[in-house]
N, C-alpha and C positions, 0 to 999 in steps of 0.2 A: 812761121813755122808752127804746125799745131803745139798746144802745151801736152807738156809728157808730164808724169806725174809717179813716183813710189807710192803705192795707196799700202802698201803692206804695214805701215804702222805710224807713216809720217804724212805730211800734209805738203805739197810740192805741186812744182809749175813749172812754167818756162816765161820767160820775159819776149818782149816783140820781137827782140835779136836772137831767138831761138836760143839764149844762154839758160842750162838750168839752174835753177834756185830751190831750197826748201825754203821754205814760208812760216814763220813761228805761227806756232798757235797762241791765241790770245790768253794774256792771264787774268787771269778773273780777279777782279777787285773783292777786296772781303770789309767788310764793316767791321768797327771795333767789338760790336757783341760775341760775331762770329770765330772773329780772331781769339778771342778768349775763350769761348766753344772748343777752338783747335788745340790751344794750349792744353786747357784742361784734358780736354782726350789725349795728347799727347804725352802727357804725364803719367797717365793711369795704364796706357799701352806699355810705353816705355816701362815701367816701373812692373807689371804683369810680366812681360818679354822677356826682362832683366832674369826676375825669379825662376820662368820657365827655362831660361837657357842652361840654369845650373840643374836643374833635375837628373836623374839617373835616367840613360835611353829607355829601361824598360818602365819607368814610373811614367814618363812624358807618352808613352805607345798608349798607356791604360786612360790617360788623361784625355788623348783622341780620339780615342773608341769612344769612350761615352759623350763626349762632346759633339762627334759625327752622328752617332745614335741621334741624338736630342735634335740635331739640326733635320735629318731625315723626318723625322717625325712633325717639327714646326714650319718646315719652310716650304712650303704648300708650292708656292710660285716656282721657285727654280727644280722640284721636283715634276712639276707639269711640264715644264721643257724638255724634263730628261724623258718624262715617259715620249711624248712627242716626236722627241729625235731618235730613238729607240726604235718607233714605230717605220719612221723612214727607214734607217740603216739596216731593218732587219725586215724590210718587208717581203722580201722572199721567201722568209721564213717567220712568220710573226709569232713574237713571243706570247707566251700565257704571261697574266699578272703576277703569278708569283716571282717568275723569273724576271722579270722588270724591278720589282720590288727589292728583289736579292742584289742586281745587280745596283742600281741607285742606292739602296743604303750601304755598301760597299763604296760606291764612290763618296759619300759624304764623308764615312769614316776617312777614309783614304785622304780625301781634302783638309779635317781637322791635323792628320797626323802629318801634313806637310806641313801644317803651319809651326808644329812643336819642330820637323825637323828641319826646317828654314832658321828658327833662332838658335839652333845649334849646330849651324856649319863650323864652329870654331871648333869642334869636337873632331874635326876629320884634317886629321895628320898625317904625314907620309905612312906610319908608324900604325896609325888605329884606322887607314882606309880599308883594311882588310873587313872590318867589322861593321861598314855600313854598304860597301859595293865593291864589284868586280867588272874589270872591260872584258870586251871582246872585238878583238880587230879594231882597236883604237891607231894600229899601225895605216889606215885607213887615212887615216887622218897626215902621218907624218909625209906618205908616199902624196896628198895632195897638195903638202908646204911644198916640198921638192920642185914642185913647178914656178913656185917665187912670183906668183899672182895674187895672193891672200887665198881663203878659205872662205868660204860660204856653209856651216854649220846648218842644217835643218832642221830642228826639230820641233816642240811642241807642247803643250800645256798638257803633258803627260807624266804620270809618273812621278817621280821629281827631279824635273830637270835643272833642279839647280846644282845636283851630281855633277851633271856635265860639266860644269865649269871650274869646279873644285876639281876635277881630276884634272882637265886641261890646267889649272895654276899648280897643281901638283907635277905635272910632267912637264913644267917649264914654258908652256903655250901663253900667247899674249892673247886672250879672248876679250871682245868688247861684245856688247848688245847694245839693244837699242829702246829707253821706256818711255813711256807716257807718266807723264808728274800726275801726282794723287791729287785728290780734292785739300787735303791737309799738309800742307811743306814741313809739319814740324815729324810728322811720322814718315813722309817722305822721304827726307833727308836720313831719319834715322834706318828704315829700310834698305836705300839706297848704301847707307856705311857697312852695312852688315853684310851685303850682297858684294861689293867691293874689297873691302879688308878680311870677312870670314870667308867669302865663296872664289874671292879670288878672278871675278871679272869687273871690267871696265865697264862704266855705263853711260851712254851717250842719250841725252835727252832729247825730244823734240825741240825744235827752234832755228833759230838762224846759228847755221855752220854746220850744219850735221852733215851738209852732202860734202863740204869739205872733209870734216872728222873722218868718216866714212872711207871717201877716196885716200885719204892719207896714210888710213889704220891698211887699207887690203894692200895697198904699194908697199909699205913697208913688210908687206909679208905675215901681216896679222889673221886672226879668226875673227869673222863674226858672226854671232847665231841670231838668228833669225826665226820666230815663232811664227807660222803662216795657216794654222788652222783655225782661227776663228773666222765669223765674220766681220769683214770692214765696208762700212757703210759706203766710205769715198771712195770705192773702188768701181768701177763699171765692167772690170773683166769679169765675165762669167765662164765658169768651166764645172765639168760635171766632178759630182762628189758625191759617192754612195751613191751614184746610178741618178743625180737630180741636178739639174743645174743650179749652181751657187754663186754669188757672190762672191769671189774668192778675191786676196791682195795677189799685187803684180809684182810688188816690188822685189822678191827674190829671184825671180825670171829676170826682171830689167838690168839687177845688179851684176848677173850672170853674163849677160848679155853687153852688157857695159863694159868688164872689167876682165872679162873671160876668166874669173876666180873657180875654180872647181868644185864643185857641189857635194857634200858627205853628211849621211841622213845620218842623227844620232838618237837615240831612243832609251829613256831610262825604265826600266821595267821592274817593277816590286816582285819579287820572289815569296815562295811561301817562307819564308826562315825570317822575313824582313828586311833582310838587305837588295838591295836594285843591281839589274844587271843592267850595263851600261854597252849597247852595241852599236857597230858604227858601221857602214855602207856605201862605199866609195871610192874613188872620186867618179864622179859622172858629169858631162861635156853635153854640150846643146850647140850644134853650130848655127848660126842665125841665115835664114834665109832670103832675108830683102824684104819680108812682110813682117814687121817687128811686131804688131799685137795677135798674130798669128802664132810667130813662136813663143809669147808670151803664154797664151792659152796652151800649146803644147808644154812647155814647160811647168805650169802649174797643174795640169793635169796628171804627171807624171808623179811631182809629187802629192796632189792627190791618193792616188793610187798607192804610194808608200805609206802615207796618213791610212787608207781603208783597211790596209793589212795589218798593222798592228793594233789601230783600235777597233777592229773586229773580232780579234782575239780575245783583247783585254778591255774591256767598253768601261769595266769599272775603274780604270785610271785614267781616262780620258777627261779632264776639269771641264771642257768647254762644253763636254753633255748638258752643262746643266745651263749653257747660254742658249739663245733664239738664234742658230746656228744658221738655219735655211730660211728666216723670216726675209722676206722683202723679194723672194724670187716671185717672177712673174707667174708661172704655171712648173709644176715640179715635174711636167712630161716637155717643156720650152726645148725645142731642136737648136742647137747652135748655127748660128749661120757660118759663111765660108771665112769672116774675120774673126769669129768668137765672139760676137754681141748677140743677144736676144732678141734685138730688136727697138725694143722701147725703153729701153734702159737709159739713163742718164749719163753722159760720158764725160770724163775729164780728160781727155784726149785727144 
């Protein structure tokens, strides 16, 4: 049997008997000097994070504004990727340089503010939620949960996606997401603790047993939040994104086909008053045709279209704009073959 794998956020494959398994990512060995460096970094970061978490919301916002403005000025590498990506996204109506500058500067400021908002997740409680967010059509999640097959909530590195987990926790949902471990294990544990205890989202790490935990969670009618808007170099799936053939995560499509869990889209959109509008759309279902790869391409193309609609409207809120989203694509005008491959891409299927 050919190997199959979820390639949105984790490494996977099948053995010779066709049994699907997740394979653990290699743990990086650290030397004593690097370990000491990680500890010192964690002490500094956690100390500053604790201070910033206690600042009033307005003051934290001012810190974020100035930090973002500095990042825009000095982070030339990421700024270059943002300009390149904007040229692709708006190729039908090219942006002027001052328009790109305005978008990218606003994005850096939003990213810096997001960091402070993350540290202050503990301030979001039932009584204070209206100060931070408002929800629109969250009943879509309830409708999907009514099917008793678990729910795949598809979101993106957009706005403040962490607030989606906070809202789910306040509504009594059991929300889980999948994470990669950071290089520094001490700051990694600290940040994960914030997400789980303050944000109300259970975190599954890459590694052995992940497939089992995801399956159990969905079969218990849990919610799995997935972010599939970035480039995944381990994926061989090619799907159009802003009219350009792009390396695309296949995980959401595969999970939907395997577990028949309905798909609900959720986006956290920053409003002029500083609050976030959490919009939900769905549930959506896709029937398998027997051609698994083609089904995955069709589902991920649909997901990419949903991404395009919200990103095109609010490009300054898409954090992945600073990443090489289209790097590695053979040609900007590659035509997809019948099975969704681009011809010369290495396959992990």
